[in-house]
CHARMM-style PDB file with segment names, atoms N, HN, CA, C and O in Angstrom:
ATOM      1  N   MET     1     -36.319  53.588 -38.988  1.00  0.00      PROA
ATOM      2  CA  MET     1     -35.516  53.316 -37.819  1.00  0.00      PROA
ATOM      3  C   MET     1     -35.099  51.853 -37.824  1.00  0.00      PROA
ATOM      4  O   MET     1     -35.848  51.004 -38.307  1.00  0.00      PROA
ATOM      5  N   GLY     2     -33.912  51.540 -37.291  1.00  0.00      PROA
ATOM      6  HN  GLY     2     -33.304  52.230 -36.898  1.00  0.00      PROA
ATOM      7  CA  GLY     2     -33.362  50.188 -37.298  1.00  0.00      PROA
ATOM      8  C   GLY     2     -33.800  49.357 -36.109  1.00  0.00      PROA
ATOM      9  O   GLY     2     -34.705  49.719 -35.357  1.00  0.00      PROA
ATOM     10  N   THR     3     -33.135  48.249 -35.973  1.00  0.00      PROA
ATOM     11  HN  THR     3     -32.400  47.955 -36.584  1.00  0.00      PROA
ATOM     12  CA  THR     3     -33.401  47.323 -34.875  1.00  0.00      PROA
ATOM     13  C   THR     3     -32.504  47.670 -33.690  1.00  0.00      PROA
ATOM     14  O   THR     3     -31.314  47.934 -33.865  1.00  0.00      PROA
ATOM     15  N   ALA     4     -33.068  47.668 -32.493  1.00  0.00      PROA
ATOM     16  HN  ALA     4     -34.034  47.453 -32.351  1.00  0.00      PROA
ATOM     17  CA  ALA     4     -32.311  47.986 -31.279  1.00  0.00      PROA
ATOM     18  C   ALA     4     -32.025  46.711 -30.496  1.00  0.00      PROA
ATOM     19  O   ALA     4     -32.882  45.832 -30.401  1.00  0.00      PROA
ATOM     20  N   LEU     5     -30.820  46.609 -29.934  1.00  0.00      PROA
ATOM     21  HN  LEU     5     -30.124  47.323 -30.011  1.00  0.00      PROA
ATOM     22  CA  LEU     5     -30.449  45.482 -29.094  1.00  0.00      PROA
ATOM     23  C   LEU     5     -30.779  45.803 -27.641  1.00  0.00      PROA
ATOM     24  O   LEU     5     -30.339  46.821 -27.107  1.00  0.00      PROA
ATOM     25  N   ARG     6     -31.556  44.927 -27.005  1.00  0.00      PROA
ATOM     26  HN  ARG     6     -31.913  44.099 -27.439  1.00  0.00      PROA
ATOM     27  CA  ARG     6     -31.896  45.070 -25.588  1.00  0.00      PROA
ATOM     28  C   ARG     6     -31.073  44.075 -24.792  1.00  0.00      PROA
ATOM     29  O   ARG     6     -30.782  42.983 -25.279  1.00  0.00      PROA
ATOM     30  N   THR     7     -30.697  44.433 -23.586  1.00  0.00      PROA
ATOM     31  HN  THR     7     -30.934  45.321 -23.190  1.00  0.00      PROA
ATOM     32  CA  THR     7     -29.975  43.516 -22.705  1.00  0.00      PROA
ATOM     33  C   THR     7     -30.792  43.310 -21.436  1.00  0.00      PROA
ATOM     34  O   THR     7     -31.532  44.205 -21.030  1.00  0.00      PROA
ATOM     35  N   PRO     8     -30.670  42.138 -20.799  1.00  0.00      PROA
ATOM     36  CA  PRO     8     -31.419  41.902 -19.564  1.00  0.00      PROA
ATOM     37  C   PRO     8     -30.918  42.804 -18.447  1.00  0.00      PROA
ATOM     38  O   PRO     8     -29.741  43.164 -18.413  1.00  0.00      PROA
ATOM     39  N   SER     9     -31.805  43.166 -17.538  1.00  0.00      PROA
ATOM     40  HN  SER     9     -32.761  42.873 -17.565  1.00  0.00      PROA
ATOM     41  CA  SER     9     -31.418  44.016 -16.412  1.00  0.00      PROA
ATOM     42  C   SER     9     -31.666  43.330 -15.067  1.00  0.00      PROA
ATOM     43  O   SER     9     -31.295  43.861 -14.020  1.00  0.00      PROA
ATOM     44  N   LEU    10     -32.290  42.155 -15.096  1.00  0.00      PROA
ATOM     45  HN  LEU    10     -32.591  41.724 -15.946  1.00  0.00      PROA
ATOM     46  CA  LEU    10     -32.595  41.417 -13.870  1.00  0.00      PROA
ATOM     47  C   LEU    10     -32.539  39.924 -14.185  1.00  0.00      PROA
ATOM     48  O   LEU    10     -32.977  39.486 -15.249  1.00  0.00      PROA
ATOM     49  N   ARG    11     -31.995  39.150 -13.249  1.00  0.00      PROA
ATOM     50  HN  ARG    11     -31.639  39.505 -12.384  1.00  0.00      PROA
ATOM     51  CA  ARG    11     -31.972  37.700 -13.427  1.00  0.00      PROA
ATOM     52  C   ARG    11     -32.141  37.019 -12.072  1.00  0.00      PROA
ATOM     53  O   ARG    11     -31.742  37.548 -11.034  1.00  0.00      PROA
ATOM     54  N   GLU    12     -32.749  35.818 -12.111  1.00  0.00      PROA
ATOM     55  HN  GLU    12     -33.073  35.388 -12.954  1.00  0.00      PROA
ATOM     56  CA  GLU    12     -33.012  35.065 -10.882  1.00  0.00      PROA
ATOM     57  C   GLU    12     -32.619  33.608 -11.091  1.00  0.00      PROA
ATOM     58  O   GLU    12     -32.945  33.009 -12.116  1.00  0.00      PROA
ATOM     59  N   CYS    13     -31.917  33.043 -10.113  1.00  0.00      PROA
ATOM     60  HN  CYS    13     -31.652  33.530  -9.280  1.00  0.00      PROA
ATOM     61  CA  CYS    13     -31.511  31.643 -10.180  1.00  0.00      PROA
ATOM     62  C   CYS    13     -32.719  30.759  -9.875  1.00  0.00      PROA
ATOM     63  O   CYS    13     -33.404  30.950  -8.870  1.00  0.00      PROA
ATOM     64  N   GLU    14     -32.967  29.796 -10.749  1.00  0.00      PROA
ATOM     65  HN  GLU    14     -32.411  29.641 -11.565  1.00  0.00      PROA
ATOM     66  CA  GLU    14     -34.104  28.902 -10.563  1.00  0.00      PROA
ATOM     67  C   GLU    14     -33.852  27.854  -9.488  1.00  0.00      PROA
ATOM     68  O   GLU    14     -34.798  27.215  -9.028  1.00  0.00      PROA
ATOM     69  N   ARG    15     -32.602  27.661  -9.077  1.00  0.00      PROA
ATOM     70  HN  ARG    15     -31.834  28.180  -9.451  1.00  0.00      PROA
ATOM     71  CA  ARG    15     -32.276  26.651  -8.072  1.00  0.00      PROA
ATOM     72  C   ARG    15     -32.294  27.211  -6.645  1.00  0.00      PROA
ATOM     73  O   ARG    15     -32.887  26.609  -5.750  1.00  0.00      PROA
ATOM     74  N   CYS    16     -31.638  28.376  -6.429  1.00  0.00      PROA
ATOM     75  HN  CYS    16     -31.157  28.865  -7.156  1.00  0.00      PROA
ATOM     76  CA  CYS    16     -31.478  28.855  -5.050  1.00  0.00      PROA
ATOM     77  C   CYS    16     -32.181  30.183  -4.767  1.00  0.00      PROA
ATOM     78  O   CYS    16     -32.233  30.611  -3.614  1.00  0.00      PROA
ATOM     79  N   GLY    17     -32.720  30.842  -5.791  1.00  0.00      PROA
ATOM     80  HN  GLY    17     -32.678  30.495  -6.728  1.00  0.00      PROA
ATOM     81  CA  GLY    17     -33.464  32.077  -5.575  1.00  0.00      PROA
ATOM     82  C   GLY    17     -32.633  33.351  -5.571  1.00  0.00      PROA
ATOM     83  O   GLY    17     -33.168  34.427  -5.304  1.00  0.00      PROA
ATOM     84  N   ARG    18     -31.325  33.258  -5.862  1.00  0.00      PROA
ATOM     85  HN  ARG    18     -30.890  32.385  -6.079  1.00  0.00      PROA
ATOM     86  CA  ARG    18     -30.485  34.458  -5.929  1.00  0.00      PROA
ATOM     87  C   ARG    18     -31.035  35.389  -7.002  1.00  0.00      PROA
ATOM     88  O   ARG    18     -31.376  34.951  -8.100  1.00  0.00      PROA
ATOM     89  N   ILE    19     -31.119  36.683  -6.674  1.00  0.00      PROA
ATOM     90  HN  ILE    19     -30.842  37.039  -5.782  1.00  0.00      PROA
ATOM     91  CA  ILE    19     -31.608  37.677  -7.628  1.00  0.00      PROA
ATOM     92  C   ILE    19     -30.525  38.730  -7.824  1.00  0.00      PROA
ATOM     93  O   ILE    19     -29.978  39.257  -6.856  1.00  0.00      PROA
ATOM     94  N   GLU    20     -30.221  39.031  -9.079  1.00  0.00      PROA
ATOM     95  HN  GLU    20     -30.665  38.603  -9.866  1.00  0.00      PROA
ATOM     96  CA  GLU    20     -29.216  40.035  -9.409  1.00  0.00      PROA
ATOM     97  C   GLU    20     -29.791  41.042 -10.388  1.00  0.00      PROA
ATOM     98  O   GLU    20     -30.688  40.730 -11.171  1.00  0.00      PROA
ATOM     99  N   TYR    21     -29.254  42.263 -10.330  1.00  0.00      PROA
ATOM    100  HN  TYR    21     -28.526  42.516  -9.694  1.00  0.00      PROA
ATOM    101  CA  TYR    21     -29.630  43.302 -11.285  1.00  0.00      PROA
ATOM    102  C   TYR    21     -28.361  43.853 -11.917  1.00  0.00      PROA
ATOM    103  O   TYR    21     -27.287  43.780 -11.318  1.00  0.00      PROA
ATOM    104  N   TRP    22     -28.473  44.399 -13.113  1.00  0.00      PROA
ATOM    105  HN  TRP    22     -29.345  44.458 -13.599  1.00  0.00      PROA
ATOM    106  CA  TRP    22     -27.339  44.953 -13.834  1.00  0.00      PROA
ATOM    107  C   TRP    22     -27.087  46.386 -13.377  1.00  0.00      PROA
ATOM    108  O   TRP    22     -27.971  47.238 -13.471  1.00  0.00      PROA
ATOM    109  N   ASP    23     -25.878  46.646 -12.882  1.00  0.00      PROA
ATOM    110  HN  ASP    23     -25.160  45.954 -12.806  1.00  0.00      PROA
ATOM    111  CA  ASP    23     -25.467  47.979 -12.436  1.00  0.00      PROA
ATOM    112  C   ASP    23     -24.824  48.697 -13.618  1.00  0.00      PROA
ATOM    113  O   ASP    23     -23.701  48.380 -14.012  1.00  0.00      PROA
ATOM    114  N   GLU    24     -25.540  49.657 -14.175  1.00  0.00      PROA
ATOM    115  HN  GLU    24     -26.452  49.914 -13.855  1.00  0.00      PROA
ATOM    116  CA  GLU    24     -25.062  50.396 -15.349  1.00  0.00      PROA
ATOM    117  C   GLU    24     -23.767  51.149 -15.074  1.00  0.00      PROA
ATOM    118  O   GLU    24     -22.885  51.195 -15.931  1.00  0.00      PROA
ATOM    119  N   ASP    25     -23.643  51.738 -13.889  1.00  0.00      PROA
ATOM    120  HN  ASP    25     -24.360  51.700 -13.192  1.00  0.00      PROA
ATOM    121  CA  ASP    25     -22.467  52.547 -13.567  1.00  0.00      PROA
ATOM    122  C   ASP    25     -21.188  51.708 -13.517  1.00  0.00      PROA
ATOM    123  O   ASP    25     -20.164  52.107 -14.070  1.00  0.00      PROA
ATOM    124  N   ASP    26     -21.244  50.556 -12.860  1.00  0.00      PROA
ATOM    125  HN  ASP    26     -22.077  50.232 -12.411  1.00  0.00      PROA
ATOM    126  CA  ASP    26     -20.063  49.702 -12.709  1.00  0.00      PROA
ATOM    127  C   ASP    26     -19.969  48.604 -13.772  1.00  0.00      PROA
ATOM    128  O   ASP    26     -18.973  47.886 -13.846  1.00  0.00      PROA
ATOM    129  N   GLU    27     -21.012  48.484 -14.588  1.00  0.00      PROA
ATOM    130  HN  GLU    27     -21.822  49.067 -14.528  1.00  0.00      PROA
ATOM    131  CA  GLU    27     -21.085  47.483 -15.650  1.00  0.00      PROA
ATOM    132  C   GLU    27     -20.839  46.065 -15.119  1.00  0.00      PROA
ATOM    133  O   GLU    27     -19.986  45.334 -15.622  1.00  0.00      PROA
ATOM    134  N   THR    28     -21.608  45.701 -14.093  1.00  0.00      PROA
ATOM    135  HN  THR    28     -22.301  46.295 -13.685  1.00  0.00      PROA
ATOM    136  CA  THR    28     -21.522  44.362 -13.500  1.00  0.00      PROA
ATOM    137  C   THR    28     -22.858  43.995 -12.852  1.00  0.00      PROA
ATOM    138  O   THR    28     -23.701  44.861 -12.619  1.00  0.00      PROA
ATOM    139  N   TRP    29     -23.042  42.703 -12.563  1.00  0.00      PROA
ATOM    140  HN  TRP    29     -22.357  42.000 -12.752  1.00  0.00      PROA
ATOM    141  CA  TRP    29     -24.237  42.243 -11.868  1.00  0.00      PROA
ATOM    142  C   TRP    29     -24.071  42.465 -10.372  1.00  0.00      PROA
ATOM    143  O   TRP    29     -22.990  42.239  -9.828  1.00  0.00      PROA
ATOM    144  N   ARG    30     -25.137  42.908  -9.698  1.00  0.00      PROA
ATOM    145  HN  ARG    30     -26.015  43.092 -10.140  1.00  0.00      PROA
ATOM    146  CA  ARG    30     -25.165  43.143  -8.246  1.00  0.00      PROA
ATOM    147  C   ARG    30     -26.310  42.350  -7.633  1.00  0.00      PROA
ATOM    148  O   ARG    30     -27.327  42.108  -8.284  1.00  0.00      PROA
ATOM    149  N   ILE    31     -26.139  41.946  -6.376  1.00  0.00      PROA
ATOM    150  HN  ILE    31     -25.313  42.143  -5.848  1.00  0.00      PROA
ATOM    151  CA  ILE    31     -27.190  41.213  -5.665  1.00  0.00      PROA
ATOM    152  C   ILE    31     -28.309  42.179  -5.294  1.00  0.00      PROA
ATOM    153  O   ILE    31     -28.056  43.273  -4.790  1.00  0.00      PROA
ATOM    154  N   ARG    32     -29.521  41.772  -5.543  1.00  0.00      PROA
ATOM    155  HN  ARG    32     -29.726  40.883  -5.952  1.00  0.00      PROA
ATOM    156  CA  ARG    32     -30.689  42.612  -5.285  1.00  0.00      PROA
ATOM    157  C   ARG    32     -31.145  42.479  -3.837  1.00  0.00      PROA
ATOM    158  O   ARG    32     -31.056  41.409  -3.234  1.00  0.00      PROA
ATOM    159  N   GLU    33     -31.627  43.572  -3.303  1.00  0.00      PROA
ATOM    160  HN  GLU    33     -31.699  44.441  -3.792  1.00  0.00      PROA
ATOM    161  CA  GLU    33     -32.255  43.556  -1.979  1.00  0.00      PROA
ATOM    162  C   GLU    33     -33.763  43.566  -2.150  1.00  0.00      PROA
ATOM    163  O   GLU    33     -34.302  44.248  -3.022  1.00  0.00      PROA
ATOM    164  N   GLN    34     -34.433  42.798  -1.303  1.00  0.00      PROA
ATOM    165  HN  GLN    34     -33.995  42.244  -0.594  1.00  0.00      PROA
ATOM    166  CA  GLN    34     -35.892  42.728  -1.342  1.00  0.00      PROA
ATOM    167  C   GLN    34     -36.387  42.696   0.099  1.00  0.00      PROA
ATOM    168  O   GLN    34     -36.031  41.795   0.858  1.00  0.00      PROA
ATOM    169  N   ASP    35     -37.193  43.659   0.474  1.00  0.00      PROA
ATOM    170  HN  ASP    35     -37.482  44.392  -0.143  1.00  0.00      PROA
ATOM    171  CA  ASP    35     -37.697  43.796   1.842  1.00  0.00      PROA
ATOM    172  C   ASP    35     -36.553  43.881   2.850  1.00  0.00      PROA
ATOM    173  O   ASP    35     -36.634  43.310   3.937  1.00  0.00      PROA
ATOM    174  N   GLY    36     -35.482  44.599   2.483  1.00  0.00      PROA
ATOM    175  HN  GLY    36     -35.416  45.063   1.599  1.00  0.00      PROA
ATOM    176  CA  GLY    36     -34.347  44.799   3.371  1.00  0.00      PROA
ATOM    177  C   GLY    36     -33.401  43.608   3.485  1.00  0.00      PROA
ATOM    178  O   GLY    36     -32.468  43.636   4.287  1.00  0.00      PROA
ATOM    179  N   GLU    37     -33.630  42.571   2.698  1.00  0.00      PROA
ATOM    180  HN  GLU    37     -34.388  42.548   2.046  1.00  0.00      PROA
ATOM    181  CA  GLU    37     -32.807  41.361   2.750  1.00  0.00      PROA
ATOM    182  C   GLU    37     -32.139  41.133   1.399  1.00  0.00      PROA
ATOM    183  O   GLU    37     -32.788  41.209   0.355  1.00  0.00      PROA
ATOM    184  N   ARG    38     -30.835  40.853   1.426  1.00  0.00      PROA
ATOM    185  HN  ARG    38     -30.308  40.792   2.274  1.00  0.00      PROA
ATOM    186  CA  ARG    38     -30.126  40.557   0.186  1.00  0.00      PROA
ATOM    187  C   ARG    38     -30.487  39.156  -0.280  1.00  0.00      PROA
ATOM    188  O   ARG    38     -30.428  38.206   0.501  1.00  0.00      PROA
ATOM    189  N   LYS    39     -30.857  39.022  -1.535  1.00  0.00      PROA
ATOM    190  HN  LYS    39     -30.905  39.794  -2.170  1.00  0.00      PROA
ATOM    191  CA  LYS    39     -31.269  37.743  -2.114  1.00  0.00      PROA
ATOM    192  C   LYS    39     -30.044  37.008  -2.675  1.00  0.00      PROA
ATOM    193  O   LYS    39     -29.881  36.872  -3.888  1.00  0.00      PROA
ATOM    194  N   VAL    40     -29.173  36.532  -1.741  1.00  0.00      PROA
ATOM    195  HN  VAL    40     -29.305  36.643  -0.756  1.00  0.00      PROA
ATOM    196  CA  VAL    40     -27.905  35.934  -2.144  1.00  0.00      PROA
ATOM    197  C   VAL    40     -28.008  34.481  -2.590  1.00  0.00      PROA
ATOM    198  O   VAL    40     -27.144  34.002  -3.325  1.00  0.00      PROA
ATOM    199  N   GLY    41     -29.038  33.777  -2.165  1.00  0.00      PROA
ATOM    200  HN  GLY    41     -29.740  34.166  -1.568  1.00  0.00      PROA
ATOM    201  CA  GLY    41     -29.161  32.372  -2.529  1.00  0.00      PROA
ATOM    202  C   GLY    41     -28.117  31.539  -1.819  1.00  0.00      PROA
ATOM    203  O   GLY    41     -27.734  31.852  -0.692  1.00  0.00      PROA
ATOM    204  N   SER    42     -27.654  30.490  -2.457  1.00  0.00      PROA
ATOM    205  HN  SER    42     -27.964  30.235  -3.372  1.00  0.00      PROA
ATOM    206  CA  SER    42     -26.661  29.585  -1.879  1.00  0.00      PROA
ATOM    207  C   SER    42     -25.281  29.854  -2.467  1.00  0.00      PROA
ATOM    208  O   SER    42     -25.143  29.955  -3.686  1.00  0.00      PROA
ATOM    209  N   PRO    43     -24.251  29.973  -1.618  1.00  0.00      PROA
ATOM    210  CA  PRO    43     -22.904  30.202  -2.147  1.00  0.00      PROA
ATOM    211  C   PRO    43     -22.350  28.981  -2.890  1.00  0.00      PROA
ATOM    212  O   PRO    43     -21.358  29.100  -3.608  1.00  0.00      PROA
ATOM    213  N   TYR    44     -22.969  27.822  -2.730  1.00  0.00      PROA
ATOM    214  HN  TYR    44     -23.775  27.725  -2.147  1.00  0.00      PROA
ATOM    215  CA  TYR    44     -22.504  26.598  -3.374  1.00  0.00      PROA
ATOM    216  C   TYR    44     -23.275  26.261  -4.653  1.00  0.00      PROA
ATOM    217  O   TYR    44     -22.995  25.254  -5.303  1.00  0.00      PROA
ATOM    218  N   CYS    45     -24.227  27.090  -5.004  1.00  0.00      PROA
ATOM    219  HN  CYS    45     -24.455  27.908  -4.475  1.00  0.00      PROA
ATOM    220  CA  CYS    45     -25.068  26.848  -6.173  1.00  0.00      PROA
ATOM    221  C   CYS    45     -24.319  27.198  -7.466  1.00  0.00      PROA
ATOM    222  O   CYS    45     -23.611  28.203  -7.538  1.00  0.00      PROA
ATOM    223  N   ILE    46     -24.491  26.349  -8.477  1.00  0.00      PROA
ATOM    224  HN  ILE    46     -25.066  25.533  -8.418  1.00  0.00      PROA
ATOM    225  CA  ILE    46     -24.026  26.693  -9.828  1.00  0.00      PROA
ATOM    226  C   ILE    46     -25.264  27.285 -10.494  1.00  0.00      PROA
ATOM    227  O   ILE    46     -26.074  26.559 -11.072  1.00  0.00      PROA
ATOM    228  N   HSD    47     -25.404  28.590 -10.411  1.00  0.00      PROA
ATOM    229  HN  HSD    47     -24.747  29.179  -9.942  1.00  0.00      PROA
ATOM    230  CA  HSD    47     -26.649  29.280 -10.735  1.00  0.00      PROA
ATOM    231  C   HSD    47     -27.211  28.920 -12.106  1.00  0.00      PROA
ATOM    232  O   HSD    47     -26.512  28.939 -13.119  1.00  0.00      PROA
ATOM    233  N   GLU    48     -28.477  28.599 -12.096  1.00  0.00      PROA
ATOM    234  HN  GLU    48     -29.044  28.584 -11.273  1.00  0.00      PROA
ATOM    235  CA  GLU    48     -29.238  28.321 -13.307  1.00  0.00      PROA
ATOM    236  C   GLU    48     -30.183  29.501 -13.485  1.00  0.00      PROA
ATOM    237  O   GLU    48     -31.257  29.547 -12.884  1.00  0.00      PROA
ATOM    238  N   TRP    49     -29.770  30.457 -14.322  1.00  0.00      PROA
ATOM    239  HN  TRP    49     -28.898  30.419 -14.810  1.00  0.00      PROA
ATOM    240  CA  TRP    49     -30.551  31.679 -14.503  1.00  0.00      PROA
ATOM    241  C   TRP    49     -31.806  31.385 -15.299  1.00  0.00      PROA
ATOM    242  O   TRP    49     -31.851  30.438 -16.085  1.00  0.00      PROA
ATOM    243  N   ASP    50     -32.811  32.196 -15.091  1.00  0.00      PROA
ATOM    244  HN  ASP    50     -32.774  32.965 -14.453  1.00  0.00      PROA
ATOM    245  CA  ASP    50     -34.132  32.000 -15.699  1.00  0.00      PROA
ATOM    246  C   ASP    50     -34.118  32.337 -17.189  1.00  0.00      PROA
ATOM    247  O   ASP    50     -34.786  33.268 -17.642  1.00  0.00      PROA
ATOM    248  N   ILE    51     -33.348  31.563 -17.929  1.00  0.00      PROA
ATOM    249  HN  ILE    51     -32.806  30.807 -17.561  1.00  0.00      PROA
ATOM    250  CA  ILE    51     -33.272  31.745 -19.377  1.00  0.00      PROA
ATOM    251  C   ILE    51     -34.259  30.770 -19.993  1.00  0.00      PROA
ATOM    252  O   ILE    51     -34.045  29.558 -19.979  1.00  0.00      PROA
ATOM    253  N   ASN    52     -35.339  31.311 -20.532  1.00  0.00      PROA
ATOM    254  HN  ASN    52     -35.513  32.295 -20.543  1.00  0.00      PROA
ATOM    255  CA  ASN    52     -36.387  30.431 -21.039  1.00  0.00      PROA
ATOM    256  C   ASN    52     -36.839  30.785 -22.455  1.00  0.00      PROA
ATOM    257  O   ASN    52     -37.794  30.202 -22.968  1.00  0.00      PROA
ATOM    258  N   GLY    53     -36.166  31.722 -23.074  1.00  0.00      PROA
ATOM    259  HN  GLY    53     -35.390  32.195 -22.658  1.00  0.00      PROA
ATOM    260  CA  GLY    53     -36.529  32.098 -24.435  1.00  0.00      PROA
ATOM    261  C   GLY    53     -37.589  33.172 -24.512  1.00  0.00      PROA
ATOM    262  O   GLY    53     -37.926  33.610 -25.612  1.00  0.00      PROA
ATOM    263  N   ALA    54     -38.136  33.620 -23.378  1.00  0.00      PROA
ATOM    264  HN  ALA    54     -37.862  33.264 -22.484  1.00  0.00      PROA
ATOM    265  CA  ALA    54     -39.176  34.648 -23.390  1.00  0.00      PROA
ATOM    266  C   ALA    54     -38.594  36.050 -23.611  1.00  0.00      PROA
ATOM    267  O   ALA    54     -39.280  36.930 -24.132  1.00  0.00      PROA
ATOM    268  N   PHE    55     -37.336  36.256 -23.219  1.00  0.00      PROA
ATOM    269  HN  PHE    55     -36.779  35.541 -22.796  1.00  0.00      PROA
ATOM    270  CA  PHE    55     -36.702  37.565 -23.391  1.00  0.00      PROA
ATOM    271  C   PHE    55     -36.339  37.728 -24.863  1.00  0.00      PROA
ATOM    272  O   PHE    55     -35.714  36.853 -25.461  1.00  0.00      PROA
ATOM    273  N   LYS    56     -36.735  38.848 -25.431  1.00  0.00      PROA
ATOM    274  HN  LYS    56     -37.244  39.559 -24.945  1.00  0.00      PROA
ATOM    275  CA  LYS    56     -36.457  39.129 -26.834  1.00  0.00      PROA
ATOM    276  C   LYS    56     -35.400  40.228 -26.916  1.00  0.00      PROA
ATOM    277  O   LYS    56     -35.696  41.389 -26.637  1.00  0.00      PROA
ATOM    278  N   PRO    57     -34.153  39.871 -27.301  1.00  0.00      PROA
ATOM    279  CA  PRO    57     -33.076  40.844 -27.292  1.00  0.00      PROA
ATOM    280  C   PRO    57     -33.171  41.905 -28.390  1.00  0.00      PROA
ATOM    281  O   PRO    57     -32.531  42.951 -28.286  1.00  0.00      PROA
ATOM    282  N   PHE    58     -33.941  41.660 -29.416  1.00  0.00      PROA
ATOM    283  HN  PHE    58     -34.462  40.811 -29.500  1.00  0.00      PROA
ATOM    284  CA  PHE    58     -34.053  42.629 -30.501  1.00  0.00      PROA
ATOM    285  C   PHE    58     -35.465  43.206 -30.559  1.00  0.00      PROA
ATOM    286  O   PHE    58     -36.451  42.473 -30.476  1.00  0.00      PROA
ATOM    287  N   GLU    59     -35.548  44.504 -30.700  1.00  0.00      PROA
ATOM    288  HN  GLU    59     -34.747  45.100 -30.768  1.00  0.00      PROA
ATOM    289  CA  GLU    59     -36.858  45.133 -30.870  1.00  0.00      PROA
ATOM    290  C   GLU    59     -36.765  46.145 -32.000  1.00  0.00      PROA
ATOM    291  O   GLU    59     -35.712  46.731 -32.248  1.00  0.00      PROA
ATOM    292  N   GLU    60     -37.858  46.332 -32.660  1.00  0.00      PROA
ATOM    293  HN  GLU    60     -38.714  45.856 -32.458  1.00  0.00      PROA
ATOM    294  CA  GLU    60     -37.880  47.269 -33.789  1.00  0.00      PROA
ATOM    295  C   GLU    60     -38.341  48.632 -33.362  1.00  0.00      PROA
ATOM    296  OT1 GLU    60     -38.419  49.543 -34.186  1.00  0.00      PROA
TER     297      GLU     60
END
């Protein structure tokens, strides 16, 4: 069997706390709800997503 490409399904801004999930049906990022509240963060934030090298896009 070959190598499979994985894509992220959740991301969080390290500056304002905005949380988004990948919507497979519409093929776009959507704002996540948590405890009935949308995690929109700040509308003025230049989002710094939690990209730290821990996510491994390729798996065998």
